[in-house]
py3Dmol code that shows the C-alpha trace and the ligand (Angstrom):
import py3Dmol

protein = """\
ATOM      1  CA  MET A   1     -64.677 -24.542 -74.181  1.00  0.00           C
ATOM      2  CA  PRO A   2     -63.757 -21.670 -71.879  1.00  0.00           C
ATOM      3  CA  ILE A   3     -63.478 -22.412 -68.176  1.00  0.00           C
ATOM      4  CA  ASP A   4     -65.364 -21.058 -65.180  1.00  0.00           C
ATOM      5  CA  PRO A   5     -62.625 -18.980 -63.521  1.00  0.00           C
ATOM      6  CA  LYS A   6     -64.211 -19.378 -60.073  1.00  0.00           C
ATOM      7  CA  GLN A   7     -63.830 -23.154 -60.037  1.00  0.00           C
ATOM      8  CA  PRO A   8     -61.437 -24.673 -57.480  1.00  0.00           C
ATOM      9  CA  TYR A   9     -57.997 -25.590 -58.787  1.00  0.00           C
ATOM     10  CA  ASP A  10     -58.093 -28.884 -60.729  1.00  0.00           C
ATOM     11  CA  GLU A  11     -54.932 -30.863 -59.940  1.00  0.00           C
ATOM     12  CA  ASN A  12     -55.488 -32.888 -63.128  1.00  0.00           C
ATOM     13  CA  ASN A  13     -55.485 -30.006 -65.620  1.00  0.00           C
ATOM     14  CA  ILE A  14     -53.043 -30.359 -68.511  1.00  0.00           C
ATOM     15  CA  PHE A  15     -50.562 -27.793 -67.235  1.00  0.00           C
ATOM     16  CA  ALA A  16     -50.532 -29.335 -63.730  1.00  0.00           C
ATOM     17  CA  LYS A  17     -49.578 -32.629 -65.391  1.00  0.00           C
ATOM     18  CA  ILE A  18     -46.844 -30.893 -67.396  1.00  0.00           C
ATOM     19  CA  LEU A  19     -45.511 -29.289 -64.180  1.00  0.00           C
ATOM     20  CA  ARG A  20     -45.398 -32.708 -62.476  1.00  0.00           C
ATOM     21  CA  GLY A  21     -43.617 -34.195 -65.496  1.00  0.00           C
ATOM     22  CA  GLU A  22     -46.532 -36.547 -66.253  1.00  0.00           C
ATOM     23  CA  LEU A  23     -47.009 -35.047 -69.720  1.00  0.00           C
ATOM     24  CA  PRO A  24     -44.182 -33.905 -72.024  1.00  0.00           C
ATOM     25  CA  CYS A  25     -43.589 -30.336 -73.121  1.00  0.00           C
ATOM     26  CA  SER A  26     -41.090 -28.533 -75.298  1.00  0.00           C
ATOM     27  CA  LYS A  27     -39.389 -26.673 -72.457  1.00  0.00           C
ATOM     28  CA  VAL A  28     -37.955 -23.218 -73.098  1.00  0.00           C
ATOM     29  CA  TYR A  29     -37.155 -22.018 -69.564  1.00  0.00           C
ATOM     30  CA  GLU A  30     -37.520 -23.026 -65.930  1.00  0.00           C
ATOM     31  CA  ASP A  31     -36.713 -21.456 -62.576  1.00  0.00           C
ATOM     32  CA  GLU A  32     -38.116 -21.764 -59.040  1.00  0.00           C
ATOM     33  CA  HIS A  33     -41.206 -19.710 -59.903  1.00  0.00           C
ATOM     34  CA  ALA A  34     -42.093 -20.578 -63.482  1.00  0.00           C
ATOM     35  CA  LEU A  35     -41.960 -23.013 -66.367  1.00  0.00           C
ATOM     36  CA  ALA A  36     -42.109 -21.910 -70.022  1.00  0.00           C
ATOM     37  CA  PHE A  37     -42.774 -24.165 -73.003  1.00  0.00           C
ATOM     38  CA  ASN A  38     -43.816 -23.927 -76.633  1.00  0.00           C
ATOM     39  CA  ASP A  39     -47.542 -23.846 -77.315  1.00  0.00           C
ATOM     40  CA  ILE A  40     -48.716 -27.065 -78.962  1.00  0.00           C
ATOM     41  CA  ARG A  41     -50.769 -25.084 -81.537  1.00  0.00           C
ATOM     42  CA  PRO A  42     -48.613 -22.011 -82.240  1.00  0.00           C
ATOM     43  CA  GLN A  43     -50.413 -18.878 -83.409  1.00  0.00           C
ATOM     44  CA  ALA A  44     -47.192 -17.046 -84.338  1.00  0.00           C
ATOM     45  CA  PRO A  45     -43.591 -17.930 -85.299  1.00  0.00           C
ATOM     46  CA  VAL A  46     -42.808 -17.771 -81.569  1.00  0.00           C
ATOM     47  CA  HIS A  47     -45.618 -18.814 -79.237  1.00  0.00           C
ATOM     48  CA  VAL A  48     -44.501 -19.681 -75.725  1.00  0.00           C
ATOM     49  CA  LEU A  49     -46.592 -20.205 -72.598  1.00  0.00           C
ATOM     50  CA  VAL A  50     -45.244 -19.220 -69.167  1.00  0.00           C
ATOM     51  CA  ILE A  51     -46.922 -20.761 -66.132  1.00  0.00           C
ATOM     52  CA  PRO A  52     -46.335 -20.227 -62.415  1.00  0.00           C
ATOM     53  CA  LYS A  53     -45.305 -23.272 -60.393  1.00  0.00           C
ATOM     54  CA  GLY A  54     -48.030 -22.581 -57.831  1.00  0.00           C
ATOM     55  CA  ALA A  55     -51.594 -23.876 -58.218  1.00  0.00           C
ATOM     56  CA  TYR A  56     -53.515 -20.872 -59.555  1.00  0.00           C
ATOM     57  CA  VAL A  57     -56.556 -21.191 -61.794  1.00  0.00           C
ATOM     58  CA  SER A  58     -56.304 -17.808 -63.459  1.00  0.00           C
ATOM     59  CA  TRP A  59     -54.794 -14.337 -63.492  1.00  0.00           C
ATOM     60  CA  ASP A  60     -57.529 -13.321 -61.085  1.00  0.00           C
ATOM     61  CA  ASP A  61     -56.753 -16.182 -58.688  1.00  0.00           C
ATOM     62  CA  PHE A  62     -53.006 -15.487 -58.886  1.00  0.00           C
ATOM     63  CA  THR A  63     -53.176 -11.744 -58.294  1.00  0.00           C
ATOM     64  CA  ALA A  64     -55.621 -12.230 -55.403  1.00  0.00           C
ATOM     65  CA  LYS A  65     -53.888 -15.093 -53.582  1.00  0.00           C
ATOM     66  CA  ALA A  66     -50.209 -15.429 -54.541  1.00  0.00           C
ATOM     67  CA  GLU A  67     -47.461 -14.110 -52.272  1.00  0.00           C
ATOM     68  CA  ASP A  68     -45.748 -10.942 -53.450  1.00  0.00           C
ATOM     69  CA  SER A  69     -42.551 -12.971 -53.936  1.00  0.00           C
ATOM     70  CA  GLU A  70     -44.373 -15.411 -56.251  1.00  0.00           C
ATOM     71  CA  ILE A  71     -45.839 -12.559 -58.294  1.00  0.00           C
ATOM     72  CA  ALA A  72     -42.489 -10.806 -58.559  1.00  0.00           C
ATOM     73  CA  GLY A  73     -40.726 -14.067 -59.427  1.00  0.00           C
ATOM     74  CA  PHE A  74     -43.260 -14.914 -62.091  1.00  0.00           C
ATOM     75  CA  MET A  75     -43.114 -11.464 -63.686  1.00  0.00           C
ATOM     76  CA  ARG A  76     -39.320 -11.638 -63.694  1.00  0.00           C
ATOM     77  CA  ALA A  77     -39.474 -15.090 -65.283  1.00  0.00           C
ATOM     78  CA  VAL A  78     -41.652 -13.823 -68.149  1.00  0.00           C
ATOM     79  CA  GLY A  79     -39.053 -11.121 -68.796  1.00  0.00           C
ATOM     80  CA  ASN A  80     -36.235 -13.658 -68.619  1.00  0.00           C
ATOM     81  CA  VAL A  81     -37.975 -15.845 -71.206  1.00  0.00           C
ATOM     82  CA  THR A  82     -38.476 -12.974 -73.656  1.00  0.00           C
ATOM     83  CA  ARG A  83     -34.816 -11.978 -73.344  1.00  0.00           C
ATOM     84  CA  GLN A  84     -33.635 -15.587 -73.664  1.00  0.00           C
ATOM     85  CA  LEU A  85     -35.648 -15.806 -76.889  1.00  0.00           C
ATOM     86  CA  GLU A  86     -34.069 -12.491 -78.043  1.00  0.00           C
ATOM     87  CA  LEU A  87     -37.472 -10.906 -78.442  1.00  0.00           C
ATOM     88  CA  ASP A  88     -36.533  -7.804 -76.434  1.00  0.00           C
ATOM     89  CA  GLY A  89     -35.003  -6.155 -79.524  1.00  0.00           C
ATOM     90  CA  PRO A  90     -37.743  -6.734 -82.120  1.00  0.00           C
ATOM     91  CA  GLY A  91     -40.539  -6.748 -79.554  1.00  0.00           C
ATOM     92  CA  TYR A  92     -43.340  -9.120 -78.725  1.00  0.00           C
ATOM     93  CA  ARG A  93     -46.895  -9.377 -77.462  1.00  0.00           C
ATOM     94  CA  LEU A  94     -48.064 -10.751 -74.096  1.00  0.00           C
ATOM     95  CA  MET A  95     -51.589 -12.059 -73.562  1.00  0.00           C
ATOM     96  CA  VAL A  96     -53.495 -13.560 -70.655  1.00  0.00           C
ATOM     97  CA  ASN A  97     -56.946 -15.002 -71.258  1.00  0.00           C
ATOM     98  CA  MET A  98     -59.079 -14.957 -68.122  1.00  0.00           C
ATOM     99  CA  GLY A  99     -62.335 -16.839 -67.656  1.00  0.00           C
ATOM    100  CA  THR A 100     -65.296 -17.171 -69.982  1.00  0.00           C
ATOM    101  CA  ASN A 101     -65.174 -13.812 -71.753  1.00  0.00           C
ATOM    102  CA  GLY A 102     -61.402 -14.077 -72.110  1.00  0.00           C
ATOM    103  CA  HIS A 103     -61.874 -17.573 -73.558  1.00  0.00           C
ATOM    104  CA  GLN A 104     -59.437 -19.188 -71.150  1.00  0.00           C
ATOM    105  CA  GLU A 105     -59.341 -22.916 -71.895  1.00  0.00           C
ATOM    106  CA  VAL A 106     -56.752 -24.326 -69.487  1.00  0.00           C
ATOM    107  CA  PRO A 107     -57.471 -23.716 -65.771  1.00  0.00           C
ATOM    108  CA  HIS A 108     -53.882 -22.979 -64.723  1.00  0.00           C
ATOM    109  CA  LEU A 109     -52.682 -19.382 -65.195  1.00  0.00           C
ATOM    110  CA  HIS A 110     -50.586 -18.961 -68.318  1.00  0.00           C
ATOM    111  CA  VAL A 111     -49.093 -15.949 -70.056  1.00  0.00           C
ATOM    112  CA  HIS A 112     -48.849 -16.240 -73.838  1.00  0.00           C
ATOM    113  CA  ILE A 113     -45.715 -14.760 -75.442  1.00  0.00           C
ATOM    114  CA  PHE A 114     -46.076 -14.080 -79.157  1.00  0.00           C
ATOM    115  CA  GLY A 115     -43.118 -13.054 -81.293  1.00  0.00           C
ATOM    116  CA  GLY A 116     -41.325 -13.424 -84.585  1.00  0.00           C
ATOM    117  CA  ARG A 117     -43.546 -11.068 -86.533  1.00  0.00           C
ATOM    118  CA  GLN A 118     -45.361  -7.767 -86.152  1.00  0.00           C
ATOM    119  CA  PHE A 119     -48.904  -7.804 -84.770  1.00  0.00           C
ATOM    120  CA  PHE A 120     -51.403  -5.223 -85.961  1.00  0.00           C
ATOM    121  CA  GLN A 121     -54.839  -6.302 -84.823  1.00  0.00           C
ATOM    122  CA  MET A 122     -55.523  -5.562 -81.145  1.00  0.00           C
ATOM    123  CA  ILE A 123     -58.276  -8.112 -80.477  1.00  0.00           C
ATOM    124  CA  GLY A 124     -59.303 -11.125 -82.568  1.00  0.00           C
ATOM    125  CA  GLU A 125     -62.561 -13.033 -82.538  1.00  0.00           C
TER     126      GLU A 125
END
"""
ligand_1 = """\
24
5GP
P -55.996 -20.295 -73.366
O -57.072 -20.216 -74.384
O -56.404 -21.097 -72.156
O -55.451 -18.943 -73.015
O -54.788 -21.025 -74.063
C -54.454 -22.354 -73.854
C -53.271 -22.661 -74.754
O -52.728 -23.898 -74.356
C -53.654 -22.794 -76.227
O -52.879 -21.870 -76.994
C -53.315 -24.260 -76.550
O -52.798 -24.423 -77.848
C -52.311 -24.601 -75.478
N -52.296 -26.004 -75.093
C -53.371 -26.786 -74.795
N -52.976 -28.020 -74.460
C -51.629 -28.030 -74.538
C -50.645 -29.036 -74.290
O -50.940 -30.172 -73.940
N -49.349 -28.661 -74.484
C -48.991 -27.417 -74.879
N -47.700 -27.171 -75.021
N -49.897 -26.445 -75.105
C -51.199 -26.754 -74.939
"""
view = py3Dmol.view(width=600, height=400)
view.addModel(protein, "pdb")
view.setStyle({"model": 0}, {"cartoon": {"style": "trace"}})
view.addModel(ligand_1, "xyz")
view.setStyle({"model": 1}, {"stick": {}})
view.zoomTo()
view.show()
């Protein structure tokens, strides 16, 4: 079920638990601003999620409330992950689902990185 993006931050969401080390993840990258791990149900040969370390429900919440340094650090981290995975040569797709219409399911901002094949369709159902 998609989330209500205007809800307050839920400290018990799955990604908050992963950040606190209470749930395991297949870690790909970590720095002071971000954690990246493999998606549990991959939709592509490479499917990695990058999450900020701060408590932000959504892209909307993050871009409205995060400090400039957090936003810059997070953006840089996404780029670092794609280069670490050597996706910068062949290319990749980034996606952020936001709220009900975006069908966001986990209420902690996450950027999807898809790679390992070419993507043709712009928007799926
Ligand atoms: P959304 O629809 O919110 O943009 O995407 C949520 C993503 O989180 C989905 O691709 C889903 O497979 C992934 N996911 C949900 N629960 C877990 C989990 O416990 N661990 C990992 N690694 N990924 C998860």
